[in-house]
C-alpha positions in Angstrom: 0.0 0.0 0.0 1.4 3.4 -1.1 1.8 6.0 1.6 1.3 9.3 -0.2 1.6 12.4 2.0 0.4 15.6 0.4 2.1 18.9 1.2 -0.1 22.0 1.2 2.0 25.0 -0.1 -0.9 27.5 -0.2 -4.5 27.6 0.9 -7.1 30.4 1.1 -7.9 32.0 4.4 -11.5 31.8 5.5 -13.6 34.8 4.4 -13.0 36.9 1.3 -10.0 34.8 -0.1 -12.1 31.7 0.0 -15.1 33.6 -1.5 -12.8 34.8 -4.4 -11.7 31.2 -5.3 -15.2 29.9 -5.1 -16.7 32.8 -7.2 -17.9 31.8 -10.6 -18.5 35.4 -11.7 -16.7 36.6 -14.9 -15.3 39.8 -13.4 -14.3 40.2 -9.7 -12.9 43.3 -8.1 -11.3 42.3 -4.8 -9.9 44.4 -2.0 -10.3 47.8 -0.6 -7.9 47.9 2.4 -4.1 47.6 2.8 -2.9 44.2 4.0 -6.1 42.5 2.9 -4.2 39.7 1.1 -5.0 40.9 -2.5 -1.9 39.6 -4.2 -2.0 36.3 -2.4 -5.5 35.9 -3.5 -4.6 36.4 -7.2 -1.8 33.9 -6.9 -4.1 31.4 -5.2 -6.8 31.9 -7.9 -4.2 31.1 -10.6 -3.0 28.0 -8.8 -6.6 26.8 -8.7 -7.4 27.8 -12.3 -4.2 26.3 -13.8 -4.6 23.0 -11.9 -8.2 22.6 -13.2 -7.6 23.4 -16.9 -3.9 22.5 -17.5 -2.4 23.6 -20.8 -5.7 25.2 -21.7 -5.1 27.8 -18.9 -3.3 30.9 -20.1 -3.0 33.8 -17.7 -1.6 37.4 -17.8 -0.7 39.3 -14.6 -0.7 43.1 -15.1 0.7 46.0 -13.2 1.0 49.7 -14.2 4.9 49.7 -13.9 7.6 47.0 -14.3 9.1 47.7 -10.8 5.7 47.0 -9.2 5.9 43.4 -10.6 9.0 42.5 -8.6 7.3 41.7 -5.3 4.6 39.4 -6.8 7.2 37.6 -9.0 9.4 37.1 -5.9 6.4 35.5 -4.1 5.6 33.2 -7.0 9.3 32.1 -7.0 8.7 30.9 -3.4 5.7 28.8 -4.4 5.6 27.7 -8.0 8.9 25.7 -8.1 7.5 23.4 -5.4 4.8 22.5 -8.0 7.4 21.7 -10.7 6.8 25.0 -12.5 9.6 26.6 -14.6 10.2 30.4 -14.9 11.5 32.0 -18.0 13.2 35.2 -16.8 13.5 37.0 -20.2 9.8 36.3 -21.1 8.7 36.8 -17.5 6.5 33.7 -17.9 5.8 30.7 -15.7 5.1 27.3 -17.3 3.4 25.1 -14.8 4.1 21.3 -14.8 0.8 20.6 -16.6 1.5 23.2 -19.4 -0.5 26.1 -18.0 1.2 29.5 -18.6 1.2 32.7 -16.6 2.9 35.9 -18.0 3.8 39.1 -16.1 3.4 42.4 -18.1 3.1 46.1 -17.3 1.1 48.8 -19.0 2.9 52.0 -18.3 1.0 53.8 -21.0 -2.6 53.1 -22.0 -1.5 52.4 -25.6 0.6 49.5 -24.3 -2.5 47.4 -24.1 -2.8 47.4 -27.8 0.2 45.1 -28.0 -1.9 42.3 -26.7 -4.8 42.6 -29.2 -5.1 39.3 -30.9 -3.8 37.3 -27.9 -6.0 34.8 -26.1 -6.1 34.5 -22.3 -8.4 32.6 -19.9 -7.4 34.6 -16.8 -6.4 38.3 -16.5 -5.2 39.6 -13.2 -4.9 43.4 -12.8 -3.2 44.5 -9.6 -3.8 48.0 -8.1 -6.5 48.9 -10.6 -6.7 52.4 -9.3 -3.3 53.2 -10.7 -4.9 53.2 -14.1 -6.3 56.7 -14.8 -9.0 55.4 -17.1 -10.6 52.0 -17.9 -9.3 52.1 -21.5 -6.4 49.7 -21.3 -8.3 47.3 -19.0 -11.2 47.3 -21.5 -8.8 46.4 -24.3 -7.4 43.5 -22.3 -11.0 42.3 -21.6 -11.3 41.7 -25.3 -8.5 39.1 -25.2 -10.4 36.8 -22.9 -11.3 33.8 -25.1 -10.5 30.1 -25.2 -10.7 27.7 -28.1 -10.4 24.8 -25.6 -13.6 25.9 -23.9 -11.9 27.0 -20.6 -14.1 29.4 -18.6 -12.5 32.9 -18.8 -12.5 35.6 -16.2 -10.9 38.7 -14.8 -9.6 39.2 -11.3 -8.8 42.8 -10.3 -7.5 44.2 -7.0 -7.0 47.7 -5.6 -7.2 50.2 -2.7 -9.0 53.6 -2.5 -7.0 56.5 -4.0 -4.9 56.7 -7.1 -5.6 58.4 -10.4 -8.3 55.9 -11.3 -10.2 56.1 -8.0 -13.3 57.6 -9.5 -13.9 55.2 -12.3 -13.1 52.1 -10.2 -15.4 53.4 -7.4 -18.2 54.1 -9.9 -18.0 50.7 -11.6 -17.4 48.4 -8.7 -18.1 50.1 -5.3 -21.0 52.5 -5.8 -23.6 49.9 -7.0 -23.3 48.2 -3.6 -20.5 49.4 -1.2 -21.0 46.3 1.0 -20.1 44.1 -1.9 -21.2 40.5 -2.8 -24.0 41.8 -5.1 -23.8 40.6 -8.7 -24.1 43.3 -11.3 -25.3 42.2 -14.8 -24.3 44.1 -17.9 -26.4 43.2 -21.0 -26.0 44.0 -24.7 -27.8 42.9 -27.9 -25.9 41.3 -30.7 -26.8 39.8 -34.0 -25.3 36.6 -35.3 -26.3 34.8 -38.6 -29.3 37.1 -38.8 -30.5 36.2 -35.3 -30.7 38.8 -32.6 -29.9 37.8 -29.0 -29.0 39.3 -25.7 -25.7 38.4 -24.0 -24.6 39.4 -20.5 -21.6 39.5 -18.3 -21.6 39.6 -14.6 -19.3 41.5 -12.2 -19.0 41.6 -8.4 -17.1 43.4 -5.7 -15.6 41.3 -2.9 -14.5 43.6 -0.1 -11.4 42.7 1.9 -10.2 44.4 5.1 -7.0 44.0 7.0 -8.9 42.1 9.7 -9.6 39.4 7.1 -5.8 38.6 6.8 -5.4 36.5 9.9 -1.9 35.3 8.8 -0.6 38.9 8.6 -2.0 39.9 11.9 -0.7 36.7 13.6 2.8 36.9 12.0 3.2 40.7 12.2 1.0 42.0 15.1 2.5 45.5 15.0 1.5 46.1 11.4 -1.8 47.8 12.5 0.1 49.9 15.0 2.5 51.1 12.3 -0.4 52.0 10.1 -2.0 54.0 12.8 1.2 56.0 13.2 1.5 56.7 9.5 -1.4 59.0 8.8 -4.5 60.9 9.9 -7.5 59.2 11.4 -9.4 59.4 8.2 -6.5 58.0 6.1 -5.9 55.1 8.5 -9.6 54.3 8.3 -9.3 54.0 4.6 -6.2 51.7 5.0 -7.8 49.5 7.6 -11.4 49.4 6.4 -11.2 50.1 2.7 -13.3 53.3 3.1 -13.7 54.6 -0.5 -14.9 58.0 0.8 -11.4 58.7 2.0 -8.7 59.2 -0.5 -5.1 58.0 0.1 -2.6 60.6 -1.0 -5.1 63.3 -2.2 -3.5 66.4 -3.6 -6.2 68.6 -2.1 -6.2 67.1 1.4 -8.0 70.2 2.7 -11.2 69.4 0.7 -14.2 69.0 2.9 -17.5 68.5 1.2 -19.3 69.8 4.3 -17.4 73.1 4.0 -17.0 73.5 0.3 -20.2 72.2 -1.3 -23.6 73.9 -1.0 -27.0 73.4 -2.6 -27.5 74.6 -6.2 -30.7 76.5 -5.0 -28.3 79.2 -3.9 -27.7 80.2 -7.6 -30.9 82.2 -7.8 -30.0 84.1 -4.6 -26.6 85.3 -5.8 -26.9 89.1 -6.2 -26.9 90.2 -9.9 -24.5 93.0 -9.0 -21.6 90.7 -8.2 -19.0 90.1 -10.8 -19.4 86.9 -12.8 -16.9 85.2 -15.1 -16.1 81.9 -16.6 -13.0 79.6 -17.1 -12.3 77.0 -19.7 -10.1 73.9 -20.1 -10.2 72.6 -23.7 -10.4 68.9 -24.5 -11.6 66.8 -27.4 -10.4 63.2 -26.9 -10.2 64.1 -23.2 -13.0 66.0 -21.5 -13.4 69.8 -21.6 -14.5 71.8 -18.6 -16.3 75.1 -18.5 -17.0 76.7 -15.1 -19.0 79.8 -14.2 -18.0 81.8 -11.1 -19.4 84.6 -8.9 -17.1 86.8 -6.9 -18.7 87.5 -3.5 -19.1 91.3 -3.4 -19.6 91.6 0.4 -19.9 89.3 3.4 -23.0 87.3 2.6 -25.4 85.4 4.8 -28.1 83.9 2.7 -29.3 81.8 5.6 -28.7 81.9 9.3 -26.2 79.0 9.2 -24.6 80.0 6.0 -21.8 82.6 5.5 -19.7 83.5 2.5 -16.8 86.0 3.1 -16.2 88.9 0.8 -13.9 88.1 -2.2 -14.7 84.4 -2.0 -15.4 82.6 -5.3 -18.5 80.5 -5.8 -18.5 78.1 -8.7 -22.2 77.9 -9.4 -22.4 76.2 -12.8 -20.3 74.0 -15.0 -20.4 72.1 -18.3 -18.2 69.0 -18.5 -17.8 67.4 -21.9 -17.3 63.7 -21.2 -18.9 60.5 -22.3 -17.1 58.3 -19.8 -14.3 58.4 -17.2 -11.7 60.7 -18.6 -13.0 60.3 -22.1 -14.0 63.4 -24.1 -17.0 63.9 -26.5 -14.9 65.1 -29.4 -17.0 68.2 -30.0 -15.6 70.9 -32.3 -14.6 74.4 -30.9 -17.6 75.8 -32.7 -20.0 73.3 -31.1 -18.5 74.1 -27.7 -18.8 77.8 -28.3 -22.5 77.4 -29.3 -23.1 75.3 -26.2 -21.6 77.9 -23.9 -23.6 80.7 -25.5 -26.9 78.7 -25.0 -26.0 78.3 -21.3 -25.3 81.9 -20.6 -27.6 84.0 -22.7 -29.3 85.3 -19.5 -26.1 85.2 -17.5 -23.4 87.1 -19.4 -20.0 86.9 -17.6 -17.7 90.0 -17.5 -14.8 87.9 -18.8 -13.6 84.4 -19.6 -10.1 82.9 -19.1 -8.9 79.8 -20.9 -5.8 77.6 -21.3 -3.3 79.6 -23.5 -2.9 76.5 -25.7 -6.2 77.4 -27.4 -4.7 80.6 -28.8 -2.0 78.7 -30.8 -2.4 78.8 -34.5 -1.5 75.5 -36.2 -1.9 76.1 -39.9 -5.2 77.9 -39.5 -7.4 79.8 -37.1 -6.8 79.0 -33.4 -9.5 77.4 -31.3 -10.0 80.7 -29.5 -10.6 82.5 -32.8 -13.1 79.8 -33.9 -15.0 80.3 -30.7 -14.8 84.1 -30.8 -16.6 84.1 -34.2 -19.5 82.4 -32.3 -19.8 85.0 -29.6 -17.6 83.1 -27.1 -14.5 85.2 -26.3 -11.5 84.3 -24.0 -8.3 85.8 -22.7 -5.3 83.7 -22.0 -5.3 82.4 -18.4 -2.2 82.4 -16.2 -1.2 78.8 -16.7 1.6 78.5 -14.1 0.9 75.2 -12.4 2.5 75.3 -9.0 1.4 78.9 -8.2 -2.0 78.0 -9.5 -2.4 75.0 -7.3 -1.1 77.1 -4.4 -4.0 79.6 -5.1 -6.4 76.7 -5.1 -5.0 75.3 -1.8 -5.2 78.8 -0.2 -8.8 79.4 -1.3 -9.9 75.9 -0.1 -8.3 76.5 3.3 -9.5 80.1 3.5 -9.2 82.1 6.7 -10.5 81.8 10.2 -12.2 78.5 9.3 -14.0 80.0 6.3 -13.0 78.8 2.8 -12.6 81.3 0.0 -13.7 78.9 -2.7 -17.1 77.1 -2.9 -18.9 74.7 -5.3 -22.6 74.4 -5.7 -23.7 70.8 -6.0 -24.7 71.4 -9.6 -21.0 71.2 -10.3 -21.0 67.4 -10.1 -17.9 66.7 -12.0 -15.7 69.2 -10.1 -17.0 67.6 -6.9 -16.4 64.1 -8.3 -12.8 64.7 -9.6 -11.0 67.4 -7.7 -11.0 65.6 -4.2 -9.4 62.4 -5.5 -6.5 63.9 -7.6 -3.1 62.6 -6.6 0.4 64.1 -6.1 2.9 63.8 -9.0 5.5 61.1 -8.0 8.4 63.3 -9.1 7.1 66.7 -8.0 5.0 66.8 -4.9 4.1 70.4 -5.6 2.3 69.4 -8.7 -0.5 66.9 -9.3 -0.5 63.7 -11.3 -1.6 64.7 -14.8 -2.6 61.1 -15.5 -5.7 61.8 -13.4 -8.9 63.4 -14.5 -7.7 66.9 -13.8 -9.7 68.9 -16.3 -12.1 70.5 -13.9 -9.2 71.2 -11.5 -7.2 72.9 -14.3 -10.2 75.1 -15.2 -10.7 76.0 -11.5 -7.0 76.8 -11.3 -7.4 79.3 -14.2 -10.3 80.9 -12.4 -8.4 81.3 -9.2 -5.4 82.7 -10.9 -7.6 85.4 -12.5 -8.6 86.5 -9.0 -5.5 85.8 -6.9 -6.2 85.9 -3.2 -3.9 86.1 -0.2 -4.8 85.6 3.5 -4.5 88.8 5.5 -1.1 88.9 7.2 -2.1 91.7 9.6 -4.9 91.7 12.2 -8.1 93.5 11.4 -8.3 97.1 12.5 -9.3 97.5 16.1 -8.2 93.9 17.0 -5.7 95.2 19.5 -3.2 92.6 18.6 0.4 93.7 18.0 2.1 92.9 14.7 4.4 90.0 14.5 7.9 90.7 13.1 7.1 89.0 9.9 4.1 91.2 9.4 5.9 94.5 9.0 6.4 95.8 5.5 9.9 96.3 4.2 9.7 100.1 4.6 8.4 99.8 8.2 11.3 97.4 9.1 13.8 99.8 7.6 12.3 102.7 9.6 12.4 100.7 12.9 16.0 99.7 12.3 17.1 103.3 11.7 15.2 104.5 14.7 16.9 101.9 16.9 20.3 102.8 15.6 19.7 106.6 16.2 18.6 105.8 19.8 21.8 103.7 20.4 24.0 106.4 19.0 22.3 109.1 21.1 22.9 106.9 24.1 
């Protein structure tokens, strides 16, 4: 009688990991919190898929950057050789003992996904999905899921809150059911051989929290403590619980919807005597953004619990030209100009500022000239990025607890995109331009057209002495001269 002893090299933990491996749904988004075992879950899913379907199983493991693949490759090198798998370093491909293949790739640019058109895969794993600014490259990969051998195909995606793709990932996977485990069915009609039929694909969100990773907590019990020491209470909550209302690494960390966003009903109460203007960020393949602003003419209290300081800006209306996450509607300059005119016939602004790029002539009239012919005129905005973001920061923070920049809730795309924009990895003073930054750019132009500085001196009658740094240069010179004269007299 043979004595066969099986060695278990990997098994899912109870909870979300087990749910992932048992899930038959075509598209699964898994994760939400740091330390939730996302990469381990993808590796385990591949081990199961490849063992079931052998050489018919062909997988691709995707990250945004090559360097981000090193950790997961190192982990597979700990596990896969124990199963008789061979790794091809140059091709970055595992061949399992039964002939199944798993390849590691990175998509640094969205266009990199085009290199895989025509390929056939039965499993696609996309790690840290929110690193992708738009769903475009992921959608292109989805088209490669097919199997001539009849192997069931599927996508497994993981990610945390934050990143340039936070908005589209949240809208697709989290918003339909934040608690997860609810199957979402997407249907479309097709015609084949003259017969019309409806086909559908399912997707589901499986939430994973740090508390679900019992192995990590047991083997590294101080991990939670280190997380709690690494950020604000809100940020730590996002890390521990996968809270998608908190954004890890947000560029505009001072954003507070309770402070900065107010009901659109206020529009009809804004005094007509206040100066109004608009700002514009052009886009065709990418979205364009038009915003209308009112400059608060005097301290304003439209309701007992509502106060707007003098010189604050209120963004009371916007037009955002998008047909999907970070995808433009490809309208012409003339069409955009006509749309703007229709939206402001009874609300003529005093001026309009726009990205200087629209004034460039490239073998013909500029975009600005085309728009001006149709009664939509602009002047070049101050396009300096870092000073512009500084103005936006200052206005969001405001003074004495009162912001100097507000958004009415009719400006849905500004409210959707601005709070989740991320820092640029190479310049922390700038934001990541891979994100959906069009409404932010347009708001930056508006703020730079009305630059604002907090008061550096106390208000008259406050009785507070000036600090040394609050004297003007001439005042400091006069004080120094007076002191020297006194010393010489002595």
